[in-house]
TORPA-4810 file (N, C-alpha, C, O; in nm, 3 decimals):
<nodes>
NODE_1_9.893_9.583_9.006_9.780_9.496_9.043_9.658_9.582_9.072_9.668_9.685_9.140_M
NODE_2_9.543_9.540_9.020_9.418_9.613_9.044_9.384_9.608_9.193_9.411_9.510_9.261_A
NODE_3_9.326_9.716_9.241_9.291_9.723_9.383_9.175_9.820_9.401_9.132_9.887_9.307_K
NODE_4_9.127_9.827_9.525_9.027_9.926_9.561_9.097_10.037_9.639_9.162_10.011_9.741_L
NODE_5_9.084_10.160_9.590_9.135_10.276_9.662_9.019_10.347_9.731_8.916_10.374_9.668_F
NODE_6_9.034_10.375_9.858_8.938_10.457_9.931_8.998_10.597_9.937_9.105_10.617_9.996_V
NODE_7_8.930_10.694_9.875_8.990_10.826_9.855_8.912_10.935_9.929_8.798_10.964_9.893_V
NODE_8_8.971_10.995_10.032_8.905_11.107_10.100_8.898_11.229_10.008_8.989_11.252_9.928_P
NODE_9_8.792_11.305_10.020_8.777_11.428_9.945_8.749_11.543_10.042_8.705_11.518_10.154_T
NODE_10_8.774_11.667_10.003_8.758_11.780_10.095_8.620_11.789_10.156_8.520_11.760_10.091_P
NODE_11_8.615_11.830_10.282_8.486_11.852_10.349_8.434_11.992_10.321_8.320_12.025_10.357_V
NODE_12_8.516_12.073_10.259_8.474_12.209_10.228_8.564_12.271_10.123_8.531_12.274_10.005_G
NODE_13_8.678_12.321_10.168_8.772_12.389_10.081_8.840_12.290_9.986_8.903_12.195_10.031_N
NODE_14_8.827_12.313_9.855_8.884_12.222_9.756_9.037_12.217_9.762_9.097_12.122_9.712_L
NODE_15_9.100_12.318_9.823_9.245_12.317_9.835_9.295_12.209_9.930_9.415_12.182_9.937_E
NODE_16_9.204_12.146_10.004_9.242_12.038_10.095_9.261_11.906_10.021_9.304_11.808_10.082_D
NODE_17_9.232_11.901_9.894_9.253_11.780_9.814_9.403_11.755_9.801_9.480_11.849_9.781_M
NODE_18_9.446_11.629_9.814_9.589_11.598_9.804_9.628_11.568_9.660_9.545_11.527_9.579_T
NODE_19_9.757_11.589_9.630_9.807_11.559_9.496_9.788_11.411_9.463_9.752_11.374_9.351_F
NODE_20_9.811_11.328_9.563_9.800_11.183_9.540_9.657_11.142_9.511_9.632_11.059_9.425_R
NODE_21_9.562_11.202_9.584_9.421_11.169_9.561_9.381_11.205_9.418_9.309_11.129_9.352_A
NODE_22_9.427_11.319_9.370_9.396_11.359_9.232_9.454_11.259_9.133_9.386_11.219_9.038_I
NODE_23_9.579_11.218_9.155_9.642_11.121_9.065_9.569_10.988_9.063_9.544_10.931_8.957_R
NODE_24_9.534_10.938_9.182_9.464_10.809_9.191_9.330_10.815_9.117_9.295_10.721_9.045_V
NODE_25_9.257_10.923_9.135_9.127_10.935_9.069_9.142_10.945_8.917_9.057_10.895_8.843_L
NODE_26_9.248_11.009_8.872_9.271_11.019_8.728_9.311_10.886_8.667_9.275_10.856_8.553_K
NODE_27_9.387_10.806_8.742_9.438_10.679_8.690_9.342_10.562_8.707_9.359_10.459_8.642_E
NODE_28_9.242_10.576_8.792_9.148_10.467_8.816_9.065_10.437_8.691_9.044_10.524_8.606_A
NODE_29_9.018_10.314_8.683_8.929_10.276_8.572_8.785_10.317_8.600_8.707_10.340_8.508_D
NODE_30_8.750_10.327_8.729_8.614_10.362_8.768_8.615_10.432_8.904_8.692_10.396_8.993_L
NODE_31_8.530_10.532_8.917_8.512_10.599_9.046_8.371_10.570_9.096_8.273_10.598_9.028_I
NODE_32_8.363_10.514_9.215_8.234_10.494_9.281_8.206_10.617_9.365_8.283_10.650_9.456_L
NODE_33_8.097_10.685_9.337_8.066_10.811_9.404_7.931_10.802_9.474_7.835_10.749_9.419_A
NODE_34_7.926_10.854_9.596_7.801_10.852_9.672_7.692_10.927_9.596_7.578_10.881_9.589_E
NODE_35_7.726_11.040_9.538_7.634_11.117_9.454_7.717_11.174_9.339_7.800_11.263_9.360_D
NODE_36_7.695_11.123_9.218_7.776_11.165_9.104_7.759_11.314_9.074_7.851_11.377_9.022_T
NODE_37_7.644_11.370_9.107_7.622_11.513_9.082_7.711_11.597_9.174_7.769_11.697_9.131_R
NODE_38_7.722_11.556_9.300_7.808_11.628_9.393_7.955_11.611_9.356_8.031_11.708_9.353_T
NODE_39_7.994_11.487_9.328_8.134_11.459_9.296_8.177_11.518_9.163_8.296_11.545_9.142_S
NODE_40_8.083_11.540_9.072_8.119_11.595_8.940_8.179_11.735_8.953_8.260_11.775_8.870_S
NODE_41_8.138_11.810_9.056_8.195_11.943_9.079_8.344_11.931_9.109_8.426_12.006_9.056_V
NODE_42_8.379_11.835_9.195_8.518_11.810_9.231_8.597_11.763_9.110_8.707_11.811_9.084_L
NODE_43_8.541_11.668_9.036_8.610_11.611_8.920_8.636_11.717_8.813_8.744_11.721_8.754_M
NODE_44_8.540_11.801_8.790_8.556_11.907_8.691_8.664_12.006_8.734_8.744_12.052_8.653_K
NODE_45_8.665_12.038_8.863_8.763_12.134_8.915_8.906_12.085_8.893_8.994_12.164_8.859_H
NODE_46_8.929_11.955_8.913_9.063_11.899_8.900_9.085_11.829_8.766_9.185_11.758_8.748_F
NODE_47_8.993_11.848_8.674_9.004_11.792_8.538_9.021_11.640_8.541_9.105_11.584_8.469_E
NODE_48_8.941_11.577_8.624_8.940_11.430_8.633_8.827_11.379_8.545_8.711_11.412_8.568_I
NODE_49_8.859_11.299_8.446_8.761_11.255_8.348_8.724_11.107_8.362_8.654_11.053_8.276_Q
NODE_50_8.768_11.044_8.467_8.737_10.902_8.491_8.586_10.882_8.503_8.516_10.964_8.563_T
NODE_51_8.537_10.773_8.447_8.393_10.743_8.453_8.350_10.722_8.598_8.420_10.657_8.675_H
NODE_52_8.233_10.778_8.634_8.179_10.763_8.769_8.052_10.678_8.767_7.979_10.674_8.668_M
NODE_53_8.030_10.612_8.878_7.910_10.530_8.896_7.856_10.554_9.036_7.934_10.561_9.131_Q
NODE_54_7.726_10.566_9.051_7.666_10.589_9.183_7.686_10.469_9.274_7.666_10.355_9.233_S
NODE_55_7.724_10.496_9.395_7.740_10.390_9.495_7.698_10.448_9.630_7.775_10.520_9.694_H
NODE_56_7.576_10.417_9.671_7.523_10.474_9.794_7.451_10.367_9.874_7.444_10.251_9.833_H
NODE_57_7.398_10.405_9.991_7.341_10.308_10.084_7.220_10.235_10.028_7.182_10.130_10.079_K
NODE_58_7.157_10.291_9.923_7.038_10.228_9.869_7.069_10.124_9.760_6.982_10.044_9.725_F
NODE_59_7.192_10.126_9.706_7.223_10.030_9.600_7.350_9.948_9.625_7.383_9.860_9.546_N
NODE_60_7.422_9.977_9.735_7.551_9.912_9.755_7.540_9.761_9.770_7.630_9.688_9.726_E
NODE_61_7.432_9.711_9.831_7.417_9.566_9.846_7.398_9.497_9.712_7.443_9.385_9.692_H
NODE_62_7.331_9.565_9.620_7.303_9.506_9.489_7.426_9.503_9.399_7.442_9.412_9.317_K
NODE_63_7.511_9.602_9.414_7.621_9.616_9.318_7.757_9.572_9.370_7.854_9.572_9.295_M
NODE_64_7.766_9.534_9.497_7.897_9.505_9.555_7.965_9.386_9.486_8.086_9.389_9.464_V
NODE_65_7.889_9.283_9.451_7.950_9.165_9.387_8.006_9.201_9.250_8.113_9.153_9.212_E
NODE_66_7.934_9.285_9.176_7.982_9.327_9.044_8.111_9.407_9.056_8.199_9.397_8.971_A
NODE_67_8.121_9.487_9.161_8.242_9.566_9.182_8.360_9.475_9.212_8.469_9.492_9.158_I
NODE_68_8.337_9.376_9.299_8.443_9.280_9.333_8.492_9.209_9.207_8.613_9.196_9.186_V
NODE_69_8.398_9.165_9.124_8.436_9.094_9.001_8.512_9.186_8.905_8.603_9.142_8.836_Q
NODE_70_8.473_9.310_8.903_8.539_9.407_8.816_8.686_9.424_8.856_8.774_9.428_8.770_R
NODE_71_8.710_9.434_8.986_8.848_9.449_9.033_8.927_9.321_9.011_9.044_9.326_8.972_I
NODE_72_8.865_9.208_9.036_8.932_9.079_9.013_8.965_9.061_8.866_9.057_8.987_8.830_K
NODE_73_8.888_9.128_8.781_8.913_9.122_8.637_9.026_9.213_8.591_9.060_9.215_8.472_G
NODE_74_9.083_9.290_8.683_9.199_9.370_8.649_9.180_9.520_8.652_9.272_9.595_8.620_G
NODE_75_9.061_9.566_8.692_9.037_9.710_8.695_9.065_9.769_8.835_9.045_9.704_8.937_Q
NODE_76_9.111_9.892_8.835_9.132_9.964_8.960_9.011_10.054_8.985_8.970_10.130_8.898_T
NODE_77_8.956_10.044_9.104_8.835_10.120_9.139_8.867_10.213_9.255_8.933_10.174_9.351_V
NODE_78_8.819_10.337_9.245_8.836_10.435_9.353_8.699_10.467_9.412_8.602_10.485_9.339_A
NODE_79_8.692_10.473_9.543_8.568_10.501_9.614_8.575_10.638_9.679_8.669_10.667_9.753_L
NODE_80_8.474_10.722_9.652_8.467_10.853_9.717_8.327_10.873_9.773_8.231_10.812_9.726_V
NODE_81_8.316_10.958_9.875_8.185_10.998_9.926_8.165_11.145_9.893_8.252_11.207_9.830_S
NODE_82_8.054_11.201_9.933_8.027_11.342_9.901_8.133_11.434_9.960_8.169_11.535_9.900_D
NODE_83_8.183_11.398_10.078_8.286_11.478_10.144_8.348_11.395_10.255_8.280_11.318_10.322_A
NODE_84_8.479_11.411_10.275_8.546_11.338_10.381_8.589_11.199_10.339_8.604_11.171_10.220_G
NODE_85_8.610_11.113_10.437_8.659_10.978_10.412_8.544_10.879_10.403_8.464_10.869_10.496_T
NODE_86_8.533_10.805_10.292_8.428_10.705_10.279_8.429_10.606_10.396_8.534_10.576_10.452_P
NODE_87_8.310_10.558_10.430_8.288_10.460_10.538_8.282_10.523_10.676_8.243_10.456_10.772_A
NODE_88_8.318_10.652_10.689_8.303_10.721_10.816_8.168_10.791_10.812_8.157_10.903_10.761_I
NODE_89_8.065_10.727_10.865_7.926_10.775_10.857_7.882_10.796_10.713_7.796_10.879_10.685_S
NODE_90_7.940_10.722_10.621_7.907_10.725_10.479_7.920_10.584_10.424_7.981_10.499_10.489_D
NODE_91_7.865_10.557_10.305_7.881_10.424_10.244_8.029_10.393_10.222_8.110_10.483_10.202_P
NODE_92_8.062_10.266_10.225_8.200_10.225_10.200_8.241_10.099_10.271_8.318_10.019_10.218_G
NODE_93_8.189_10.079_10.393_8.230_9.961_10.470_8.202_9.831_10.397_8.286_9.741_10.396_F
NODE_94_8.084_9.821_10.335_8.044_9.695_10.272_8.138_9.655_10.159_8.184_9.541_10.155_L
NODE_95_8.168_9.748_10.069_8.254_9.713_9.956_8.397_9.685_10.003_8.465_9.600_9.947_V
NODE_96_8.443_9.757_10.106_8.576_9.730_10.161_8.581_9.589_10.219_8.675_9.513_10.192_V
NODE_97_8.480_9.553_10.296_8.477_9.420_10.358_8.474_9.310_10.254_8.547_9.211_10.267_R
NODE_98_8.391_9.326_10.151_8.378_9.221_10.050_8.504_9.209_9.965_8.539_9.099_9.921_E
NODE_99_8.571_9.320_9.940_8.697_9.313_9.865_8.802_9.238_9.945_8.877_9.156_9.891_C
NODE_100_8.808_9.266_10.075_8.905_9.195_10.160_8.875_9.046_10.163_8.966_8.964_10.156_I
NODE_101_8.747_9.011_10.172_8.708_8.869_10.171_8.752_8.800_10.042_8.788_8.683_10.041_K
NODE_102_8.747_8.878_9.932_8.782_8.821_9.801_8.932_8.825_9.774_8.976_8.789_9.665_A
NODE_103_9.011_8.869_9.871_9.155_8.872_9.854_9.204_8.991_9.774_9.317_8.990_9.725_G
NODE_104_9.121_9.093_9.760_9.157_9.213_9.685_9.226_9.312_9.779_9.183_9.332_9.892_I
NODE_105_9.331_9.374_9.731_9.401_9.473_9.812_9.317_9.599_9.823_9.263_9.649_9.725_E
NODE_106_9.308_9.650_9.945_9.235_9.774_9.971_9.332_9.874_10.032_9.401_9.843_10.129_V
NODE_107_9.335_9.993_9.975_9.423_10.098_10.028_9.343_10.225_10.052_9.279_10.276_9.960_E
NODE_108_9.348_10.274_10.174_9.280_10.399_10.208_9.383_10.511_10.215_9.478_10.504_10.293_C
NODE_109_9.365_10.613_10.133_9.455_10.727_10.135_9.427_10.813_10.257_9.312_10.826_10.298_L
NODE_110_9.531_10.872_10.316_9.507_10.967_10.425_9.446_11.095_10.367_9.475_11.132_10.254_P
NODE_111_9.364_11.159_10.446_9.303_11.282_10.395_9.194_11.335_10.485_9.188_11.302_10.603_G
NODE_112_9.110_11.417_10.429_9.011_11.493_10.506_8.906_11.405_10.572_8.857_11.309_10.513_A
NODE_113_8.873_11.439_10.695_8.757_11.387_10.764_8.715_11.493_10.865_8.799_11.554_10.930_T
NODE_114_8.585_11.515_10.878_8.537_11.632_10.952_8.570_11.630_11.100_8.597_11.735_11.158_A
NODE_115_8.569_11.512_11.163_8.575_11.513_11.309_8.713_11.546_11.365_8.723_11.591_11.479_F
NODE_116_8.819_11.525_11.288_8.954_11.552_11.341_8.977_11.701_11.365_9.013_11.738_11.477_V
NODE_117_8.957_11.788_11.266_8.974_11.931_11.296_8.875_11.983_11.400_8.908_12.073_11.478_P
NODE_118_8.754_11.926_11.402_8.655_11.967_11.502_8.702_11.932_11.642_8.688_12.012_11.735_A
NODE_119_8.758_11.814_11.657_8.807_11.769_11.788_8.925_11.852_11.834_8.929_11.898_11.948_L
NODE_120_9.021_11.872_11.746_9.143_11.945_11.784_9.112_12.090_11.821_9.168_12.143_11.916_V
NODE_121_9.023_12.153_11.745_8.993_12.294_11.770_8.892_12.315_11.884_8.866_12.428_11.923_S
NODE_122_8.837_12.205_11.937_8.737_12.217_12.044_8.798_12.265_12.175_8.730_12.328_12.256_S
NODE_123_8.925_12.235_12.195_8.989_12.268_12.322_8.962_12.165_12.431_9.007_12.181_12.544_G
NODE_124_8.890_12.060_12.397_8.862_11.952_12.492_8.969_11.845_12.481_9.034_11.834_12.377_L
NODE_125_8.989_11.765_12.586_9.093_11.661_12.581_9.077_11.572_12.458_8.967_11.524_12.428_P
NODE_126_9.187_11.549_12.387_9.177_11.467_12.265_9.279_11.355_12.257_9.296_11.294_12.151_N
NODE_127_9.347_11.327_12.370_9.439_11.213_12.366_9.363_11.081_12.364_9.413_10.979_12.316_E
NODE_128_9.240_11.084_12.417_9.150_10.969_12.410_9.010_11.020_12.376_8.963_11.117_12.435_K
NODE_129_8.944_10.955_12.283_8.810_11.000_12.245_8.733_10.884_12.184_8.791_10.782_12.147_F
NODE_130_8.602_10.900_12.174_8.520_10.799_12.106_8.433_10.868_12.002_8.373_10.972_12.028_C
NODE_131_8.427_10.809_11.885_8.350_10.864_11.773_8.216_10.791_11.767_8.212_10.670_11.749_F
NODE_132_8.107_10.866_11.783_7.974_10.807_11.782_7.900_10.831_11.650_7.802_10.762_11.622_E
NODE_133_7.945_10.926_11.570_7.875_10.955_11.446_7.734_11.006_11.475_7.714_11.085_11.567_G
NODE_134_7.637_10.962_11.395_7.498_11.001_11.418_7.435_10.910_11.522_7.445_10.788_11.513_F
NODE_135_7.371_10.968_11.621_7.299_10.890_11.721_7.178_10.824_11.655_7.129_10.874_11.554_L
NODE_136_7.129_10.711_11.710_7.007_10.650_11.655_6.893_10.750_11.656_6.879_10.828_11.751_P
NODE_137_6.813_10.749_11.553_6.703_10.846_11.544_6.589_10.815_11.641_6.533_10.905_11.703_Q
NODE_138_6.556_10.688_11.654_6.443_10.650_11.739_6.482_10.537_11.834_6.518_10.561_11.949_K
NODE_139_6.476_10.414_11.785_6.503_10.299_11.869_6.647_10.301_11.921_6.743_10.312_11.845_K
NODE_140_6.659_10.291_12.052_6.791_10.284_12.115_6.857_10.417_12.141_6.969_10.421_12.193_G
NODE_141_6.791_10.527_12.105_6.853_10.659_12.121_6.876_10.693_12.269_6.988_10.727_12.307_R
NODE_142_6.771_10.685_12.350_6.785_10.719_12.492_6.876_10.621_12.564_6.954_10.659_12.652_E
NODE_143_6.867_10.494_12.526_6.954_10.393_12.588_7.100_10.426_12.563_7.183_10.415_12.653_T
NODE_144_7.130_10.467_12.439_7.269_10.500_12.406_7.316_10.623_12.483_7.430_10.628_12.529_R
NODE_145_7.230_10.721_12.497_7.268_10.841_12.571_7.293_10.811_12.719_7.385_10.867_12.779_M
NODE_146_7.212_10.722_12.776_7.233_10.683_12.915_7.369_10.615_12.932_7.439_10.638_13.031_K
NODE_147_7.405_10.532_12.835_7.534_10.463_12.841_7.649_10.564_12.828_7.749_10.554_12.899_E
NODE_148_7.633_10.660_12.739_7.741_10.757_12.715_7.754_10.859_12.828_7.857_10.926_12.839_L
NODE_149_7.651_10.871_12.911_7.658_10.966_13.022_7.774_10.934_13.117_7.823_11.022_13.187_A
NODE_150_7.816_10.809_13.118_7.926_10.766_13.205_8.059_10.757_13.132_8.160_10.722_13.192_L
NODE_151_8.059_10.787_13.001_8.181_10.780_12.921_8.279_10.890_12.964_8.243_11.008_12.967_E
NODE_152_8.401_10.851_12.998_8.498_10.949_13.046_8.580_11.013_12.935_8.645_11.115_12.957_S
NODE_153_8.578_10.953_12.816_8.652_11.010_12.704_8.570_11.120_12.635_8.447_11.123_12.647_R
NODE_154_8.635_11.208_12.564_8.567_11.309_12.484_8.488_11.238_12.375_8.537_11.143_12.313_T
NODE_155_8.366_11.284_12.351_8.276_11.219_12.255_8.252_11.307_12.133_8.244_11.429_12.142_M
NODE_156_8.239_11.242_12.018_8.219_11.312_11.891_8.090_11.265_11.827_8.067_11.145_11.813_I
NODE_157_8.006_11.361_11.789_7.878_11.330_11.724_7.864_11.410_11.595_7.914_11.522_11.584_F
NODE_158_7.797_11.350_11.497_7.754_11.424_11.379_7.605_11.454_11.396_7.531_11.374_11.453_Y
NODE_159_7.562_11.569_11.348_7.420_11.602_11.357_7.381_11.698_11.246_7.464_11.776_11.198_E
NODE_160_7.254_11.693_11.206_7.204_11.785_11.105_7.159_11.913_11.175_7.124_11.909_11.294_S
NODE_161_7.158_12.026_11.106_7.116_12.152_11.170_6.971_12.149_11.215_6.933_12.222_11.306_P
NODE_162_6.888_12.066_11.152_6.746_12.061_11.184_6.718_11.988_11.316_6.617_12.013_11.381_F
NODE_163_6.808_11.897_11.354_6.789_11.822_11.479_6.884_11.866_11.589_6.883_11.810_11.699_R
NODE_164_6.964_11.966_11.562_7.072_12.003_11.654_7.022_12.039_11.793_7.068_11.982_11.891_L
NODE_165_6.928_12.134_11.803_6.881_12.180_11.934_6.818_12.065_12.013_6.838_12.053_12.134_V
NODE_166_6.741_11.982_11.944_6.680_11.866_12.010_6.788_11.774_12.068_6.777_11.729_12.182_K
NODE_167_6.891_11.748_11.988_6.998_11.659_12.034_7.075_11.721_12.150_7.104_11.652_12.248_T
NODE_168_7.108_11.849_12.140_7.179_11.916_12.250_7.097_11.914_12.378_7.150_11.896_12.488_L
NODE_169_6.966_11.933_12.364_6.877_11.932_12.480_6.876_11.794_12.546_6.881_11.783_12.668_T
NODE_170_6.869_11.690_12.464_6.871_11.554_12.519_7.005_11.522_12.584_7.009_11.460_12.690_Q
NODE_171_7.113_11.563_12.521_7.245_11.542_12.580_7.255_11.612_12.715_7.314_11.559_12.809_L
NODE_172_7.198_11.732_12.723_7.198_11.807_12.848_7.121_11.735_12.957_7.161_11.736_13.073_S
NODE_173_7.010_11.672_12.919_6.928_11.599_13.016_7.003_11.479_13.073_6.993_11.450_13.193_E
NODE_174_7.079_11.410_12.988_7.148_11.289_13.033_7.288_11.317_13.087_7.334_11.247_13.178_F
NODE_175_7.355_11.419_13.033_7.493_11.446_13.072_7.504_11.557_13.176_7.604_11.567_13.247_F
NODE_176_7.401_11.641_13.185_7.407_11.758_13.273_7.430_11.884_13.191_7.511_11.884_13.098_G
NODE_177_7.361_11.991_13.225_7.366_12.113_13.146_7.502_12.183_13.150_7.532_12.265_13.064_K
NODE_178_7.585_12.150_13.252_7.715_12.216_13.266_7.828_12.140_13.197_7.944_12.180_13.208_D
NODE_179_7.796_12.030_13.127_7.900_11.952_13.061_7.965_12.038_12.951_7.894_12.094_12.868_R
NODE_180_8.097_12.049_12.947_8.163_12.129_12.844_8.145_12.067_12.705_8.144_11.944_12.690_P
NODE_181_8.132_12.152_12.606_8.109_12.103_12.470_8.158_12.207_12.369_8.188_12.321_12.404_A
NODE_182_8.164_12.165_12.244_8.200_12.256_12.135_8.125_12.211_12.011_8.096_12.093_11.994_A
NODE_183_8.095_12.307_11.926_8.025_12.276_11.802_8.102_12.339_11.687_8.129_12.459_11.686_L
NODE_184_8.137_12.255_11.589_8.207_12.304_11.470_8.116_12.284_11.349_8.060_12.176_11.331_A
NODE_185_8.103_12.386_11.269_8.020_12.373_11.149_8.090_12.434_11.028_8.174_12.523_11.041_R
NODE_186_8.053_12.385_10.913_8.109_12.434_10.787_8.262_12.434_10.789_8.326_12.531_10.748_E
NODE_187_8.319_12.325_10.836_8.464_12.314_10.852_8.536_12.341_10.720_8.503_12.282_10.617_I
NODE_188_8.634_12.428_10.724_8.722_12.470_10.613_8.651_12.553_10.506_8.712_12.590_10.406_S
NODE_189_8.522_12.583_10.527_8.449_12.666_10.430_8.457_12.813_10.470_8.516_12.848_10.572_K
NODE_190_8.398_12.898_10.388_8.407_13.043_10.407_8.350_13.087_10.542_8.407_13.174_10.608_L
NODE_191_8.238_13.026_10.583_8.173_13.066_10.708_8.195_12.963_10.819_8.107_12.940_10.901_Y
NODE_192_8.311_12.902_10.820_8.344_12.805_10.924_8.336_12.871_11.062_8.372_12.988_11.079_A
NODE_193_8.287_12.793_11.159_8.267_12.848_11.294_8.283_12.739_11.398_8.236_12.626_11.379_E
NODE_194_8.349_12.772_11.507_8.357_12.683_11.623_8.305_12.759_11.744_8.353_12.867_11.777_T
NODE_195_8.205_12.700_11.810_8.145_12.762_11.928_8.173_12.673_12.048_8.147_12.552_12.042_V
NODE_196_8.226_12.729_12.155_8.261_12.651_12.273_8.182_12.700_12.393_8.149_12.818_12.402_R
NODE_197_8.152_12.610_12.486_8.079_12.647_12.606_8.021_12.524_12.671_8.064_12.412_12.642_G
NODE_198_7.924_12.542_12.759_7.853_12.428_12.818_7.741_12.388_12.725_7.707_12.462_12.632_T
NODE_199_7.683_12.272_12.749_7.568_12.230_12.668_7.455_12.332_12.680_7.387_12.362_12.581_L
NODE_200_7.435_12.385_12.800_7.331_12.485_12.821_7.357_12.610_12.735_7.264_12.665_12.676_E
NODE_201_7.480_12.652_12.729_7.514_12.771_12.650_7.497_12.746_12.500_7.453_12.835_12.427_E
NODE_202_7.533_12.626_12.455_7.515_12.594_12.312_7.367_12.588_12.276_7.328_12.631_12.167_L
NODE_203_7.285_12.535_12.366_7.140_12.529_12.341_7.085_12.670_12.325_7.009_12.697_12.231_I
NODE_204_7.123_12.759_12.414_7.075_12.897_12.408_7.121_12.965_12.278_7.044_13.036_12.214_A
NODE_205_7.246_12.941_12.241_7.302_13.004_12.120_7.227_12.960_11.995_7.191_13.044_11.911_R
NODE_206_7.203_12.831_11.982_7.146_12.782_11.856_6.993_12.774_11.859_6.930_12.746_11.757_F
NODE_207_6.934_12.800_11.975_6.790_12.822_11.980_6.759_12.962_11.927_6.661_12.983_11.855_T
NODE_208_6.846_13.057_11.964_6.827_13.195_11.919_6.857_13.211_11.771_6.793_13.292_11.703_A
NODE_209_6.953_13.136_11.721_6.991_13.146_11.580_7.014_13.007_11.524_7.111_12.940_11.559_K
NODE_210_6.924_12.962_11.437_6.933_12.828_11.382_7.058_12.813_11.297_7.085_12.896_11.210_E
NODE_211_7.135_12.708_11.321_7.260_12.690_11.247_7.236_12.637_11.106_7.128_12.587_11.074_P
NODE_212_7.338_12.649_11.023_7.332_12.595_10.888_7.459_12.513_10.864_7.560_12.532_10.931_K
NODE_213_7.450_12.423_10.767_7.568_12.348_10.724_7.592_12.219_10.799_7.512_12.178_10.883_G
NODE_214_7.704_12.157_10.766_7.744_12.031_10.829_7.795_12.059_10.970_7.868_12.156_10.993_E
NODE_215_7.754_11.974_11.065_7.783_12.002_11.207_7.850_11.884_11.276_7.811_11.768_11.258_I
NODE_216_7.952_11.917_11.355_8.017_11.818_11.443_8.005_11.870_11.586_8.041_11.984_11.615_V
NODE_217_7.955_11.785_11.674_7.939_11.822_11.816_8.043_11.745_11.897_8.051_11.622_11.888_V
NODE_218_8.120_11.817_11.976_8.220_11.755_12.064_8.176_11.777_12.208_8.148_11.890_12.248_I
NODE_219_8.169_11.669_12.286_8.123_11.679_12.425_8.229_11.620_12.518_8.279_11.510_12.495_V
NODE_220_8.261_11.693_12.621_8.359_11.645_12.717_8.311_11.520_12.789_8.191_11.503_12.809_G
NODE_221_8.402_11.435_12.828_8.367_11.312_12.898_8.323_11.339_13.041_8.343_11.448_13.094_G
NODE_222_8.262_11.238_13.101_8.218_11.250_13.239_8.340_11.264_13.330_8.439_11.193_13.312_A
NODE_223_8.334_11.355_13.426_8.448_11.370_13.518_8.467_11.242_13.599_8.370_11.183_13.647_P
NODE_224_8.592_11.200_13.612_8.620_11.078_13.686_8.599_11.104_13.835_8.642_11.207_13.887_E
NODE_225_8.533_11.012_13.903_8.509_11.031_14.047_8.640_11.036_14.124_8.736_10.966_14.092_P
NODE_226_8.642_11.118_14.225_8.763_11.130_14.305_8.794_10.996_14.372_8.707_10.931_14.429_E
NODE_227_8.918_10.961_14.365_8.957_10.835_14.427_8.945_10.847_14.579_8.988_10.946_14.640_K
NODE_228_8.887_10.747_14.636_8.872_10.749_14.782_9.009_10.742_14.847_9.093_10.659_14.814_K
NODE_229_9.027_10.831_14.939_9.155_10.832_15.009_9.167_10.705_15.092_9.082_10.674_15.176_K
NODE_230_9.274_10.634_15.067_9.294_10.510_15.141_9.328_10.542_15.286_9.412_10.627_15.315_S
NODE_231_9.262_10.473_15.372_9.285_10.496_15.515_9.412_10.423_15.558_9.422_10.301_15.550_K
NODE_232_9.504_10.499_15.603_9.630_10.441_15.650_9.614_10.402_15.796_9.581_10.486_15.880_N
NODE_233_9.637_10.278_15.826_9.619_10.232_15.963_9.728_10.286_16.056_9.718_10.279_16.178_K
NODE_234_9.834_10.342_15.993_9.940_10.399_16.074_9.915_10.548_16.093_9.887_10.619_15.997_Y
NODE_235_9.923_10.593_16.211_9.897_10.733_16.241_10.009_10.823_16.191_9.984_10.936_16.149_K
NODE_236_10.129_10.774_16.195_10.240_10.855_16.144_10.353_10.764_16.103_10.346_10.642_16.121_D
NODE_237_10.459_10.824_16.049_10.571_10.745_15.996_10.643_10.670_16.107_10.695_10.560_16.085_K
NODE_238_10.645_10.729_16.229_10.716_10.663_16.337_10.647_10.533_16.374_10.713_10.432_16.401_E
NODE_239_10.512_10.534_16.374_10.437_10.413_16.409_10.461_10.308_16.304_10.471_10.189_16.334_E
NODE_240_10.469_10.352_16.178_10.494_10.260_16.066_10.631_10.196_16.083_10.646_10.076_16.060_C
NODE_241_10.730_10.275_16.122_10.867_10.223_16.140_10.872_10.122_16.252_10.943_10.022_16.242_A
NODE_242_10.796_10.147_16.362_10.795_10.056_16.476_10.741_9.921_16.436_10.792_9.818_16.481_E
NODE_243_10.639_9.919_16.351_10.581_9.792_16.308_10.682_9.712_16.227_10.690_9.590_16.240_E
NODE_244_10.763_9.785_16.142_10.863_9.717_16.060_10.971_9.657_16.149_11.065_9.595_16.098_D
</nodes>
């Protein structure tokens, strides 16, 4: 049965591509790619000759109905982004939603996404976390930071190298300069790097040397306030026993 496959692709090292992802892309009738020029490098490397079509945030609303009809007509379509898992801070949610509405089966393959290795290697608590992706650029940016200042879970942000210091500085203003954090960049690539420290230390590091590449920022959650010690009306165990 024709379906929509959501296919993660490597965030850096091409060896992170799975055997199954390669097979699905080879067997699909069409590959929707965020940027066909970027994806063509991957396709050529793995000798995938399936026809590709651009599918990005500027055209997805116009073409989503045609994609749905194509799958309903019996074709299997695979969706990829430039790197990582589609729909995670990348195009993909719209076509997935519309396919589900149309009764089309959607299957997302497990695979690469940047924030998981960044979170695990940060050394910060990761049993509970919240993924924020890119913060709003203008409207609602400060409001969101004020809300997150009280978040007790570890937080994950995506940021460009050009806005990194500005964002770290703002996070420091709202969260406090001593809040623990980590920055992972160029994950799985030749010059991959993870830097750990306080927000103040990260600001100093990347003010002195401007970073390059894809960046994930991990920030520790707000420390939970100490629970107020409950006042026991009994002075000691003997008094408690007497009351009983």
